[in-house]
CHARMM internal coordinates of N, CA and C (Angstrom, degrees):
IC EDIT
DIST 1 N 1 CA 1.4478
DIST 1 CA 1 C 1.5308
ANGL 1 N 1 CA 1 C 108.96
DIST 1 C 2 N 1.3271
ANGL 1 CA 1 C 2 N 115.11
DIHE 1 N 1 CA 1 C 2 N 143.49
DIST 2 N 2 CA 1.4577
ANGL 1 C 2 N 2 CA 119.98
DIHE 1 CA 1 C 2 N 2 CA -178.73
DIST 2 CA 2 C 1.5176
ANGL 2 N 2 CA 2 C 110.73
DIHE 1 C 2 N 2 CA 2 C -76.60
DIST 2 C 3 N 1.2934
ANGL 2 CA 2 C 3 N 114.28
DIHE 2 N 2 CA 2 C 3 N 140.39
DIST 3 N 3 CA 1.4657
ANGL 2 C 3 N 3 CA 118.65
DIHE 2 CA 2 C 3 N 3 CA 176.30
DIST 3 CA 3 C 1.5240
ANGL 3 N 3 CA 3 C 109.09
DIHE 2 C 3 N 3 CA 3 C -84.56
DIST 3 C 4 N 1.2957
ANGL 3 CA 3 C 4 N 115.19
DIHE 3 N 3 CA 3 C 4 N 167.20
DIST 4 N 4 CA 1.4589
ANGL 3 C 4 N 4 CA 121.19
DIHE 3 CA 3 C 4 N 4 CA -179.12
DIST 4 CA 4 C 1.5294
ANGL 4 N 4 CA 4 C 110.86
DIHE 3 C 4 N 4 CA 4 C -61.17
DIST 4 C 5 N 1.3207
ANGL 4 CA 4 C 5 N 118.70
DIHE 4 N 4 CA 4 C 5 N -39.82
DIST 5 N 5 CA 1.4641
ANGL 4 C 5 N 5 CA 121.06
DIHE 4 CA 4 C 5 N 5 CA -179.44
DIST 5 CA 5 C 1.5322
ANGL 5 N 5 CA 5 C 111.03
DIHE 4 C 5 N 5 CA 5 C -69.42
DIST 5 C 6 N 1.3238
ANGL 5 CA 5 C 6 N 117.74
DIHE 5 N 5 CA 5 C 6 N -33.57
DIST 6 N 6 CA 1.4607
ANGL 5 C 6 N 6 CA 120.54
DIHE 5 CA 5 C 6 N 6 CA 177.97
DIST 6 CA 6 C 1.5279
ANGL 6 N 6 CA 6 C 110.44
DIHE 5 C 6 N 6 CA 6 C -67.58
DIST 6 C 7 N 1.3145
ANGL 6 CA 6 C 7 N 117.32
DIHE 6 N 6 CA 6 C 7 N -41.08
DIST 7 N 7 CA 1.4657
ANGL 6 C 7 N 7 CA 121.47
DIHE 6 CA 6 C 7 N 7 CA 177.55
DIST 7 CA 7 C 1.5162
ANGL 7 N 7 CA 7 C 109.98
DIHE 6 C 7 N 7 CA 7 C -63.92
DIST 7 C 8 N 1.3204
ANGL 7 CA 7 C 8 N 117.20
DIHE 7 N 7 CA 7 C 8 N -43.02
DIST 8 N 8 CA 1.4600
ANGL 7 C 8 N 8 CA 122.33
DIHE 7 CA 7 C 8 N 8 CA 179.06
DIST 8 CA 8 C 1.5277
ANGL 8 N 8 CA 8 C 110.11
DIHE 7 C 8 N 8 CA 8 C -62.43
DIST 8 C 9 N 1.3243
ANGL 8 CA 8 C 9 N 116.97
DIHE 8 N 8 CA 8 C 9 N -44.60
DIST 9 N 9 CA 1.4682
ANGL 8 C 9 N 9 CA 121.69
DIHE 8 CA 8 C 9 N 9 CA -179.64
DIST 9 CA 9 C 1.5401
ANGL 9 N 9 CA 9 C 110.01
DIHE 8 C 9 N 9 CA 9 C -64.23
DIST 9 C 10 N 1.3254
ANGL 9 CA 9 C 10 N 116.95
DIHE 9 N 9 CA 9 C 10 N -43.20
DIST 10 N 10 CA 1.4562
ANGL 9 C 10 N 10 CA 121.10
DIHE 9 CA 9 C 10 N 10 CA 178.27
DIST 10 CA 10 C 1.5323
ANGL 10 N 10 CA 10 C 110.90
DIHE 9 C 10 N 10 CA 10 C -62.59
DIST 10 C 11 N 1.3196
ANGL 10 CA 10 C 11 N 117.28
DIHE 10 N 10 CA 10 C 11 N -41.69
DIST 11 N 11 CA 1.4633
ANGL 10 C 11 N 11 CA 121.46
DIHE 10 CA 10 C 11 N 11 CA 178.74
DIST 11 CA 11 C 1.5206
ANGL 11 N 11 CA 11 C 111.27
DIHE 10 C 11 N 11 CA 11 C -63.42
DIST 11 C 12 N 1.3167
ANGL 11 CA 11 C 12 N 116.80
DIHE 11 N 11 CA 11 C 12 N -40.44
DIST 12 N 12 CA 1.4673
ANGL 11 C 12 N 12 CA 120.63
DIHE 11 CA 11 C 12 N 12 CA 178.54
DIST 12 CA 12 C 1.5261
ANGL 12 N 12 CA 12 C 111.04
DIHE 11 C 12 N 12 CA 12 C -65.28
DIST 12 C 13 N 1.3228
ANGL 12 CA 12 C 13 N 117.14
DIHE 12 N 12 CA 12 C 13 N -38.52
DIST 13 N 13 CA 1.4644
ANGL 12 C 13 N 13 CA 120.67
DIHE 12 CA 12 C 13 N 13 CA 178.58
DIST 13 CA 13 C 1.5266
ANGL 13 N 13 CA 13 C 110.02
DIHE 12 C 13 N 13 CA 13 C -64.56
DIST 13 C 14 N 1.3203
ANGL 13 CA 13 C 14 N 117.13
DIHE 13 N 13 CA 13 C 14 N -44.58
DIST 14 N 14 CA 1.4686
ANGL 13 C 14 N 14 CA 121.05
DIHE 13 CA 13 C 14 N 14 CA 178.21
DIST 14 CA 14 C 1.5204
ANGL 14 N 14 CA 14 C 110.31
DIHE 13 C 14 N 14 CA 14 C -61.89
DIST 14 C 15 N 1.3067
ANGL 14 CA 14 C 15 N 118.03
DIHE 14 N 14 CA 14 C 15 N -43.03
DIST 15 N 15 CA 1.4551
ANGL 14 C 15 N 15 CA 122.30
DIHE 14 CA 14 C 15 N 15 CA 178.76
DIST 15 CA 15 C 1.5283
ANGL 15 N 15 CA 15 C 110.67
DIHE 14 C 15 N 15 CA 15 C -62.95
DIST 15 C 16 N 1.3043
ANGL 15 CA 15 C 16 N 117.93
DIHE 15 N 15 CA 15 C 16 N -41.80
DIST 16 N 16 CA 1.4598
ANGL 15 C 16 N 16 CA 122.27
DIHE 15 CA 15 C 16 N 16 CA 179.03
DIST 16 CA 16 C 1.5304
ANGL 16 N 16 CA 16 C 110.91
DIHE 15 C 16 N 16 CA 16 C -64.06
DIST 16 C 17 N 1.3171
ANGL 16 CA 16 C 17 N 116.85
DIHE 16 N 16 CA 16 C 17 N -43.15
DIST 17 N 17 CA 1.4712
ANGL 16 C 17 N 17 CA 120.22
DIHE 16 CA 16 C 17 N 17 CA 177.79
DIST 17 CA 17 C 1.5206
ANGL 17 N 17 CA 17 C 110.21
DIHE 16 C 17 N 17 CA 17 C -62.16
DIST 17 C 18 N 1.3088
ANGL 17 CA 17 C 18 N 117.70
DIHE 17 N 17 CA 17 C 18 N -41.64
DIST 18 N 18 CA 1.4593
ANGL 17 C 18 N 18 CA 121.70
DIHE 17 CA 17 C 18 N 18 CA 178.52
DIST 18 CA 18 C 1.5211
ANGL 18 N 18 CA 18 C 111.02
DIHE 17 C 18 N 18 CA 18 C -62.53
DIST 18 C 19 N 1.3196
ANGL 18 CA 18 C 19 N 117.18
DIHE 18 N 18 CA 18 C 19 N -46.12
DIST 19 N 19 CA 1.4670
ANGL 18 C 19 N 19 CA 121.22
DIHE 18 CA 18 C 19 N 19 CA -179.01
DIST 19 CA 19 C 1.5247
ANGL 19 N 19 CA 19 C 110.75
DIHE 18 C 19 N 19 CA 19 C -64.05
DIST 19 C 20 N 1.3198
ANGL 19 CA 19 C 20 N 117.14
DIHE 19 N 19 CA 19 C 20 N -41.17
DIST 20 N 20 CA 1.4626
ANGL 19 C 20 N 20 CA 119.87
DIHE 19 CA 19 C 20 N 20 CA 179.89
DIST 20 CA 20 C 1.5238
ANGL 20 N 20 CA 20 C 112.94
DIHE 19 C 20 N 20 CA 20 C -68.69
DIST 20 C 21 N 1.3204
ANGL 20 CA 20 C 21 N 117.81
DIHE 20 N 20 CA 20 C 21 N -22.01
DIST 21 N 21 CA 1.4670
ANGL 20 C 21 N 21 CA 120.29
DIHE 20 CA 20 C 21 N 21 CA 179.70
DIST 21 CA 21 C 1.5248
ANGL 21 N 21 CA 21 C 112.89
DIHE 20 C 21 N 21 CA 21 C -87.05
DIST 21 C 22 N 1.3347
ANGL 21 CA 21 C 22 N 118.13
DIHE 21 N 21 CA 21 C 22 N -7.18
DIST 22 N 22 CA 1.4570
ANGL 21 C 22 N 22 CA 120.62
DIHE 21 CA 21 C 22 N 22 CA 178.88
DIST 22 CA 22 C 1.5237
ANGL 22 N 22 CA 22 C 110.31
DIHE 21 C 22 N 22 CA 22 C -68.96
DIST 22 C 23 N 1.3498
ANGL 22 CA 22 C 23 N 118.23
DIHE 22 N 22 CA 22 C 23 N 147.29
DIST 23 N 23 CA 1.4638
ANGL 22 C 23 N 23 CA 120.28
DIHE 22 CA 22 C 23 N 23 CA 178.25
DIST 23 CA 23 C 1.5273
ANGL 23 N 23 CA 23 C 111.11
DIHE 22 C 23 N 23 CA 23 C -66.69
DIST 23 C 24 N 1.3163
ANGL 23 CA 23 C 24 N 115.55
DIHE 23 N 23 CA 23 C 24 N 150.34
DIST 24 N 24 CA 1.4597
ANGL 23 C 24 N 24 CA 119.82
DIHE 23 CA 23 C 24 N 24 CA -177.87
DIST 24 CA 24 C 1.5144
ANGL 24 N 24 CA 24 C 112.92
DIHE 23 C 24 N 24 CA 24 C -92.10
DIST 24 C 25 N 1.3367
ANGL 24 CA 24 C 25 N 118.04
DIHE 24 N 24 CA 24 C 25 N -7.94
DIST 25 N 25 CA 1.4507
ANGL 24 C 25 N 25 CA 121.05
DIHE 24 CA 24 C 25 N 25 CA 177.10
DIST 25 CA 25 C 1.5256
ANGL 25 N 25 CA 25 C 109.17
DIHE 24 C 25 N 25 CA 25 C -134.09
DIST 25 C 26 N 1.3067
ANGL 25 CA 25 C 26 N 116.08
DIHE 25 N 25 CA 25 C 26 N 160.99
DIST 26 N 26 CA 1.4632
ANGL 25 C 26 N 26 CA 119.51
DIHE 25 CA 25 C 26 N 26 CA -177.04
DIST 26 CA 26 C 1.5170
ANGL 26 N 26 CA 26 C 110.94
DIHE 25 C 26 N 26 CA 26 C -71.98
DIST 26 C 27 N 1.3175
ANGL 26 CA 26 C 27 N 115.78
DIHE 26 N 26 CA 26 C 27 N 159.94
DIST 27 N 27 CA 1.4595
ANGL 26 C 27 N 27 CA 121.37
DIHE 26 CA 26 C 27 N 27 CA 179.91
DIST 27 CA 27 C 1.5223
ANGL 27 N 27 CA 27 C 110.73
DIHE 26 C 27 N 27 CA 27 C -62.38
DIST 27 C 28 N 1.3256
ANGL 27 CA 27 C 28 N 117.73
DIHE 27 N 27 CA 27 C 28 N -40.92
DIST 28 N 28 CA 1.4646
ANGL 27 C 28 N 28 CA 120.02
DIHE 27 CA 27 C 28 N 28 CA -179.06
DIST 28 CA 28 C 1.5266
ANGL 28 N 28 CA 28 C 111.04
DIHE 27 C 28 N 28 CA 28 C -65.03
DIST 28 C 29 N 1.3290
ANGL 28 CA 28 C 29 N 117.99
DIHE 28 N 28 CA 28 C 29 N -34.85
DIST 29 N 29 CA 1.4691
ANGL 28 C 29 N 29 CA 120.56
DIHE 28 CA 28 C 29 N 29 CA 177.14
DIST 29 CA 29 C 1.5158
ANGL 29 N 29 CA 29 C 110.32
DIHE 28 C 29 N 29 CA 29 C -67.28
DIST 29 C 30 N 1.3336
ANGL 29 CA 29 C 30 N 117.62
DIHE 29 N 29 CA 29 C 30 N -40.09
DIST 30 N 30 CA 1.4681
ANGL 29 C 30 N 30 CA 120.22
DIHE 29 CA 29 C 30 N 30 CA 177.76
DIST 30 CA 30 C 1.5172
ANGL 30 N 30 CA 30 C 110.88
DIHE 29 C 30 N 30 CA 30 C -65.99
DIST 30 C 31 N 1.3408
ANGL 30 CA 30 C 31 N 117.75
DIHE 30 N 30 CA 30 C 31 N -39.06
DIST 31 N 31 CA 1.4604
ANGL 30 C 31 N 31 CA 120.87
DIHE 30 CA 30 C 31 N 31 CA 179.14
DIST 31 CA 31 C 1.5267
ANGL 31 N 31 CA 31 C 110.72
DIHE 30 C 31 N 31 CA 31 C -65.20
DIST 31 C 32 N 1.3349
ANGL 31 CA 31 C 32 N 117.20
DIHE 31 N 31 CA 31 C 32 N -42.51
DIST 32 N 32 CA 1.4656
ANGL 31 C 32 N 32 CA 119.71
DIHE 31 CA 31 C 32 N 32 CA 178.74
DIST 32 CA 32 C 1.5142
ANGL 32 N 32 CA 32 C 110.84
DIHE 31 C 32 N 32 CA 32 C -62.21
DIST 32 C 33 N 1.3102
ANGL 32 CA 32 C 33 N 116.70
DIHE 32 N 32 CA 32 C 33 N -36.54
DIST 33 N 33 CA 1.4521
ANGL 32 C 33 N 33 CA 120.76
DIHE 32 CA 32 C 33 N 33 CA -177.23
DIST 33 CA 33 C 1.5273
ANGL 33 N 33 CA 33 C 111.09
DIHE 32 C 33 N 33 CA 33 C -74.71
DIST 33 C 34 N 1.3338
ANGL 33 CA 33 C 34 N 118.13
DIHE 33 N 33 CA 33 C 34 N -36.44
DIST 34 N 34 CA 1.4590
ANGL 33 C 34 N 34 CA 120.63
DIHE 33 CA 33 C 34 N 34 CA -173.84
DIST 34 CA 34 C 1.5205
ANGL 34 N 34 CA 34 C 113.87
DIHE 33 C 34 N 34 CA 34 C -95.17
DIST 34 C 35 N 1.3290
ANGL 34 CA 34 C 35 N 118.26
DIHE 34 N 34 CA 34 C 35 N -20.17
DIST 35 N 35 CA 1.4538
ANGL 34 C 35 N 35 CA 119.96
DIHE 34 CA 34 C 35 N 35 CA -177.93
DIST 35 CA 35 C 1.5120
ANGL 35 N 35 CA 35 C 108.74
DIHE 34 C 35 N 35 CA 35 C -100.22
DIST 35 C 36 N 1.3042
ANGL 35 CA 35 C 36 N 114.82
DIHE 35 N 35 CA 35 C 36 N 78.67
DIST 36 N 36 CA 1.4528
ANGL 35 C 36 N 36 CA 120.29
DIHE 35 CA 35 C 36 N 36 CA 173.13
DIST 36 CA 36 C 1.5124
ANGL 36 N 36 CA 36 C 106.17
DIHE 35 C 36 N 36 CA 36 C -121.80
DIST 36 C 37 N 1.2867
ANGL 36 CA 36 C 37 N 116.92
DIHE 36 N 36 CA 36 C 37 N 148.23
DIST 37 N 37 CA 1.4582
ANGL 36 C 37 N 37 CA 121.09
DIHE 36 CA 36 C 37 N 37 CA -176.41
DIST 37 CA 37 C 1.5180
ANGL 37 N 37 CA 37 C 112.32
DIHE 36 C 37 N 37 CA 37 C -66.35
DIST 37 C 38 N 1.3147
ANGL 37 CA 37 C 38 N 115.62
DIHE 37 N 37 CA 37 C 38 N 176.10
DIST 38 N 38 CA 1.4602
ANGL 37 C 38 N 38 CA 119.22
DIHE 37 CA 37 C 38 N 38 CA 179.20
DIST 38 CA 38 C 1.5244
ANGL 38 N 38 CA 38 C 110.72
DIHE 37 C 38 N 38 CA 38 C -67.41
DIST 38 C 39 N 1.3035
ANGL 38 CA 38 C 39 N 115.81
DIHE 38 N 38 CA 38 C 39 N 148.78
DIST 39 N 39 CA 1.4627
ANGL 38 C 39 N 39 CA 120.16
DIHE 38 CA 38 C 39 N 39 CA 178.16
DIST 39 CA 39 C 1.5222
ANGL 39 N 39 CA 39 C 109.18
DIHE 38 C 39 N 39 CA 39 C -78.43
DIST 39 C 40 N 1.3271
ANGL 39 CA 39 C 40 N 115.87
DIHE 39 N 39 CA 39 C 40 N 167.52
DIST 40 N 40 CA 1.4667
ANGL 39 C 40 N 40 CA 119.57
DIHE 39 CA 39 C 40 N 40 CA 178.86
DIST 40 CA 40 C 1.5161
ANGL 40 N 40 CA 40 C 110.92
DIHE 39 C 40 N 40 CA 40 C -61.73
DIST 40 C 41 N 1.3277
ANGL 40 CA 40 C 41 N 116.37
DIHE 40 N 40 CA 40 C 41 N -35.99
DIST 41 N 41 CA 1.4618
ANGL 40 C 41 N 41 CA 120.01
DIHE 40 CA 40 C 41 N 41 CA 179.47
DIST 41 CA 41 C 1.5211
ANGL 41 N 41 CA 41 C 110.58
DIHE 40 C 41 N 41 CA 41 C -64.49
DIST 41 C 42 N 1.3442
ANGL 41 CA 41 C 42 N 116.53
DIHE 41 N 41 CA 41 C 42 N -42.33
DIST 42 N 42 CA 1.4663
ANGL 41 C 42 N 42 CA 120.62
DIHE 41 CA 41 C 42 N 42 CA 178.43
DIST 42 CA 42 C 1.5250
ANGL 42 N 42 CA 42 C 110.61
DIHE 41 C 42 N 42 CA 42 C -63.22
DIST 42 C 43 N 1.3286
ANGL 42 CA 42 C 43 N 116.31
DIHE 42 N 42 CA 42 C 43 N -42.84
DIST 43 N 43 CA 1.4539
ANGL 42 C 43 N 43 CA 120.98
DIHE 42 CA 42 C 43 N 43 CA -179.59
DIST 43 CA 43 C 1.5210
ANGL 43 N 43 CA 43 C 110.48
DIHE 42 C 43 N 43 CA 43 C -64.18
DIST 43 C 44 N 1.3326
ANGL 43 CA 43 C 44 N 116.99
DIHE 43 N 43 CA 43 C 44 N -43.84
DIST 44 N 44 CA 1.4646
ANGL 43 C 44 N 44 CA 120.75
DIHE 43 CA 43 C 44 N 44 CA 178.96
DIST 44 CA 44 C 1.5157
ANGL 44 N 44 CA 44 C 111.87
DIHE 43 C 44 N 44 CA 44 C -61.86
DIST 44 C 45 N 1.3289
ANGL 44 CA 44 C 45 N 116.09
DIHE 44 N 44 CA 44 C 45 N -41.05
DIST 45 N 45 CA 1.4583
ANGL 44 C 45 N 45 CA 120.01
DIHE 44 CA 44 C 45 N 45 CA 179.13
DIST 45 CA 45 C 1.5316
ANGL 45 N 45 CA 45 C 110.79
DIHE 44 C 45 N 45 CA 45 C -65.04
DIST 45 C 46 N 1.3178
ANGL 45 CA 45 C 46 N 116.88
DIHE 45 N 45 CA 45 C 46 N -39.87
DIST 46 N 46 CA 1.4648
ANGL 45 C 46 N 46 CA 121.21
DIHE 45 CA 45 C 46 N 46 CA 178.93
DIST 46 CA 46 C 1.5254
ANGL 46 N 46 CA 46 C 110.29
DIHE 45 C 46 N 46 CA 46 C -64.07
DIST 46 C 47 N 1.3294
ANGL 46 CA 46 C 47 N 117.34
DIHE 46 N 46 CA 46 C 47 N -43.45
DIST 47 N 47 CA 1.4627
ANGL 46 C 47 N 47 CA 121.08
DIHE 46 CA 46 C 47 N 47 CA 179.15
DIST 47 CA 47 C 1.5257
ANGL 47 N 47 CA 47 C 109.93
DIHE 46 C 47 N 47 CA 47 C -61.81
DIST 47 C 48 N 1.3373
ANGL 47 CA 47 C 48 N 117.08
DIHE 47 N 47 CA 47 C 48 N -41.79
DIST 48 N 48 CA 1.4654
ANGL 47 C 48 N 48 CA 120.38
DIHE 47 CA 47 C 48 N 48 CA 178.03
DIST 48 CA 48 C 1.5286
ANGL 48 N 48 CA 48 C 111.54
DIHE 47 C 48 N 48 CA 48 C -62.00
DIST 48 C 49 N 1.3199
ANGL 48 CA 48 C 49 N 116.79
DIHE 48 N 48 CA 48 C 49 N -44.55
DIST 49 N 49 CA 1.4630
ANGL 48 C 49 N 49 CA 120.45
DIHE 48 CA 48 C 49 N 49 CA -179.53
DIST 49 CA 49 C 1.5216
ANGL 49 N 49 CA 49 C 111.86
DIHE 48 C 49 N 49 CA 49 C -64.43
DIST 49 C 50 N 1.3324
ANGL 49 CA 49 C 50 N 117.14
DIHE 49 N 49 CA 49 C 50 N -42.34
DIST 50 N 50 CA 1.4635
ANGL 49 C 50 N 50 CA 120.63
DIHE 49 CA 49 C 50 N 50 CA 179.37
DIST 50 CA 50 C 1.5268
ANGL 50 N 50 CA 50 C 109.88
DIHE 49 C 50 N 50 CA 50 C -67.28
DIST 50 C 51 N 1.3252
ANGL 50 CA 50 C 51 N 117.33
DIHE 50 N 50 CA 50 C 51 N -41.62
DIST 51 N 51 CA 1.4613
ANGL 50 C 51 N 51 CA 120.59
DIHE 50 CA 50 C 51 N 51 CA 178.29
DIST 51 CA 51 C 1.5179
ANGL 51 N 51 CA 51 C 110.92
DIHE 50 C 51 N 51 CA 51 C -60.75
DIST 51 C 52 N 1.3203
ANGL 51 CA 51 C 52 N 117.24
DIHE 51 N 51 CA 51 C 52 N -43.96
DIST 52 N 52 CA 1.4589
ANGL 51 C 52 N 52 CA 121.32
DIHE 51 CA 51 C 52 N 52 CA 178.60
DIST 52 CA 52 C 1.5284
ANGL 52 N 52 CA 52 C 110.74
DIHE 51 C 52 N 52 CA 52 C -61.88
DIST 52 C 53 N 1.3113
ANGL 52 CA 52 C 53 N 116.77
DIHE 52 N 52 CA 52 C 53 N -43.56
DIST 53 N 53 CA 1.4685
ANGL 52 C 53 N 53 CA 120.75
DIHE 52 CA 52 C 53 N 53 CA 178.54
DIST 53 CA 53 C 1.5212
ANGL 53 N 53 CA 53 C 110.81
DIHE 52 C 53 N 53 CA 53 C -61.18
DIST 53 C 54 N 1.3301
ANGL 53 CA 53 C 54 N 116.35
DIHE 53 N 53 CA 53 C 54 N -44.23
DIST 54 N 54 CA 1.4637
ANGL 53 C 54 N 54 CA 120.15
DIHE 53 CA 53 C 54 N 54 CA -178.89
DIST 54 CA 54 C 1.5250
ANGL 54 N 54 CA 54 C 110.87
DIHE 53 C 54 N 54 CA 54 C -64.54
DIST 54 C 55 N 1.3576
ANGL 54 CA 54 C 55 N 117.22
DIHE 54 N 54 CA 54 C 55 N -41.78
DIST 55 N 55 CA 1.4602
ANGL 54 C 55 N 55 CA 119.90
DIHE 54 CA 54 C 55 N 55 CA 178.34
DIST 55 CA 55 C 1.5208
ANGL 55 N 55 CA 55 C 111.47
DIHE 54 C 55 N 55 CA 55 C -64.66
DIST 55 C 56 N 1.3261
ANGL 55 CA 55 C 56 N 117.33
DIHE 55 N 55 CA 55 C 56 N -41.54
DIST 56 N 56 CA 1.4628
ANGL 55 C 56 N 56 CA 120.86
DIHE 55 CA 55 C 56 N 56 CA -179.35
DIST 56 CA 56 C 1.5224
ANGL 56 N 56 CA 56 C 111.91
DIHE 55 C 56 N 56 CA 56 C -64.62
DIST 56 C 57 N 1.3113
ANGL 56 CA 56 C 57 N 117.31
DIHE 56 N 56 CA 56 C 57 N -28.19
DIST 57 N 57 CA 1.4614
ANGL 56 C 57 N 57 CA 121.29
DIHE 56 CA 56 C 57 N 57 CA -178.21
DIST 57 CA 57 C 1.5190
ANGL 57 N 57 CA 57 C 112.45
DIHE 56 C 57 N 57 CA 57 C -104.48
DIST 57 C 58 N 1.3262
ANGL 57 CA 57 C 58 N 116.95
DIHE 57 N 57 CA 57 C 58 N 17.97
DIST 58 N 58 CA 1.4782
ANGL 57 C 58 N 58 CA 123.66
DIHE 57 CA 57 C 58 N 58 CA 176.39
DIST 58 CA 58 C 1.5361
ANGL 58 N 58 CA 58 C 112.78
DIHE 57 C 58 N 58 CA 58 C 54.35
DIST 58 C 59 N 1.3092
ANGL 58 CA 58 C 59 N 116.47
DIHE 58 N 58 CA 58 C 59 N 45.60
DIST 59 N 59 CA 1.4627
ANGL 58 C 59 N 59 CA 120.75
DIHE 58 CA 58 C 59 N 59 CA 179.58
DIST 59 CA 59 C 1.5319
ANGL 59 N 59 CA 59 C 109.68
DIHE 58 C 59 N 59 CA 59 C -114.01
DIST 59 C 60 N 1.3239
ANGL 59 CA 59 C 60 N 118.08
DIHE 59 N 59 CA 59 C 60 N 9.60
DIST 60 N 60 CA 1.4626
ANGL 59 C 60 N 60 CA 120.83
DIHE 59 CA 59 C 60 N 60 CA -171.69
DIST 60 CA 60 C 1.5174
ANGL 60 N 60 CA 60 C 114.13
DIHE 59 C 60 N 60 CA 60 C -64.18
DIST 60 C 61 N 1.3231
ANGL 60 CA 60 C 61 N 118.88
DIHE 60 N 60 CA 60 C 61 N -32.75
DIST 61 N 61 CA 1.4602
ANGL 60 C 61 N 61 CA 120.67
DIHE 60 CA 60 C 61 N 61 CA -176.95
DIST 61 CA 61 C 1.5196
ANGL 61 N 61 CA 61 C 113.51
DIHE 60 C 61 N 61 CA 61 C -75.91
DIST 61 C 62 N 1.2986
ANGL 61 CA 61 C 62 N 117.68
DIHE 61 N 61 CA 61 C 62 N -16.31
DIST 62 N 62 CA 1.4647
ANGL 61 C 62 N 62 CA 121.18
DIHE 61 CA 61 C 62 N 62 CA -173.99
DIST 62 CA 62 C 1.5215
ANGL 62 N 62 CA 62 C 113.77
DIHE 61 C 62 N 62 CA 62 C -92.78
DIST 62 C 63 N 1.3394
ANGL 62 CA 62 C 63 N 116.81
DIHE 62 N 62 CA 62 C 63 N -28.47
DIST 63 N 63 CA 1.4684
ANGL 62 C 63 N 63 CA 120.79
DIHE 62 CA 62 C 63 N 63 CA -175.85
DIST 63 CA 63 C 1.5207
ANGL 63 N 63 CA 63 C 108.32
DIHE 62 C 63 N 63 CA 63 C -130.56
DIST 63 C 64 N 1.3240
ANGL 63 CA 63 C 64 N 117.64
DIHE 63 N 63 CA 63 C 64 N 138.64
DIST 64 N 64 CA 1.4542
ANGL 63 C 64 N 64 CA 121.38
DIHE 63 CA 63 C 64 N 64 CA 177.92
DIST 64 CA 64 C 1.5142
ANGL 64 N 64 CA 64 C 110.78
DIHE 63 C 64 N 64 CA 64 C -132.70
DIST 64 C 65 N 1.2945
ANGL 64 CA 64 C 65 N 114.69
DIHE 64 N 64 CA 64 C 65 N 156.75
DIST 65 N 65 CA 1.4661
ANGL 64 C 65 N 65 CA 119.98
DIHE 64 CA 64 C 65 N 65 CA 177.99
DIST 65 CA 65 C 1.4983
ANGL 65 N 65 CA 65 C 110.03
DIHE 64 C 65 N 65 CA 65 C -107.08
END
COOR INIT
IC SEED 1 N 1 CA 1 C
IC BUILD
């Protein structure tokens, strides 16, 4: 059977693990940091890929950038 001090020690360990698993910054700060639009490089690469697809499928005369 567990003694009172063993239960207390186990509870403190669980509490410590819980506290250490909490995020260190607020949710809104994480959202601001991660929700940024595509960079110019990403946009340029996407335009190149779409243009290549359109040329390969003979759709170049119908759509322009």
